[in-house]
C-alpha positions as CSV (number, residue, x, y, z in Angstrom):
1,M,9.1,-20.4,20.6
2,S,6.2,-19.8,18.6
3,P,6.0,-18.1,15.3
4,T,5.1,-14.3,15.4
5,P,1.4,-13.9,14.4
6,I,0.2,-12.4,11.2
7,K,-1.7,-9.3,11.9
8,Y,-3.1,-8.4,8.5
9,E,-3.6,-11.7,6.7
10,Q,-5.2,-9.9,3.5
11,L,-1.5,-8.8,2.9
12,L,-0.3,-12.2,2.6
13,D,-2.4,-12.8,-0.6
14,K,-0.5,-11.2,-3.2
15,T,-3.7,-11.4,-5.9
16,W,-6.0,-9.7,-3.5
17,V,-3.3,-6.9,-2.8
18,L,-2.7,-6.3,-6.5
19,E,-6.5,-6.2,-7.2
20,Q,-6.9,-3.6,-4.4
21,L,-4.2,-1.6,-5.5
22,K,-5.7,-1.2,-9.0
23,T,-8.0,1.3,-7.5
24,K,-6.4,2.2,-4.4
25,S,-3.1,3.8,-3.2
26,I,-1.4,2.1,-0.5
27,A,-2.5,4.7,2.0
28,Q,-6.0,4.1,1.2
29,L,-5.8,0.2,1.3
30,A,-3.7,0.6,4.4
31,K,-6.2,2.7,6.1
32,E,-9.0,0.5,4.7
33,I,-7.8,-2.8,6.6
34,G,-6.3,-0.9,9.6
35,A,-2.6,-1.6,8.9
36,P,0.1,0.9,8.8
37,R,1.1,1.9,5.3
38,S,4.7,0.4,6.0
39,S,2.9,-3.1,6.2
40,V,1.3,-2.7,3.0
41,Q,4.6,-1.4,1.3
42,W,6.3,-4.3,2.8
43,A,3.7,-6.7,1.0
44,V,4.1,-5.2,-2.6
45,S,8.1,-5.0,-2.1
46,R,8.1,-8.7,-1.1
47,Y,5.5,-10.2,-3.4
48,C,5.3,-8.0,-6.5
49,S,7.9,-7.7,-9.2
50,D,9.3,-4.5,-10.3
51,A,6.6,-4.4,-13.3
52,E,4.0,-4.8,-10.8
53,Q,5.4,-2.1,-8.3
54,A,5.7,0.5,-11.0
55,Q,1.7,0.1,-11.7
56,V,1.1,0.9,-7.8
57,V,-0.6,4.3,-7.1
58,K,1.7,6.0,-4.6
59,E,0.4,8.9,-2.5
60,R,2.2,11.0,0.1
61,V,0.6,13.6,2.8
62,H,2.4,16.5,3.2
63,V,1.5,18.7,6.3
64,K,2.2,22.5,5.9
65,K,1.0,24.5,9.0
66,D,-2.8,24.2,8.8
67,K,-2.9,22.7,5.4
68,I,-2.8,19.0,4.4
69,T,-1.9,18.5,0.5
70,R,-2.1,15.2,-1.0
71,V,0.3,14.3,-3.7
72,T,-0.7,11.3,-5.8
73,K,1.7,9.8,-8.5
74,E,-0.7,8.5,-11.2
75,I,0.7,5.9,-13.7
76,Q,1.3,7.1,-17.2
77,A,-0.5,4.6,-19.6
């Protein structure tokens, strides 16, 4: 039995992921590399400490009838 191939190899590079998430949300990074948000979130939860995870910008998309609202949680410095 061969191991499952890695689909998004960029997500295995913790340094790269953290660098990208300094300026992008999880949703933006996922869209950029063509991965589901859950894959980026998995990489963050697997490789990043709680302190590093607290610095990640989280974005949620809310859909109400014909209106899309983006809510971003910014880091309080």
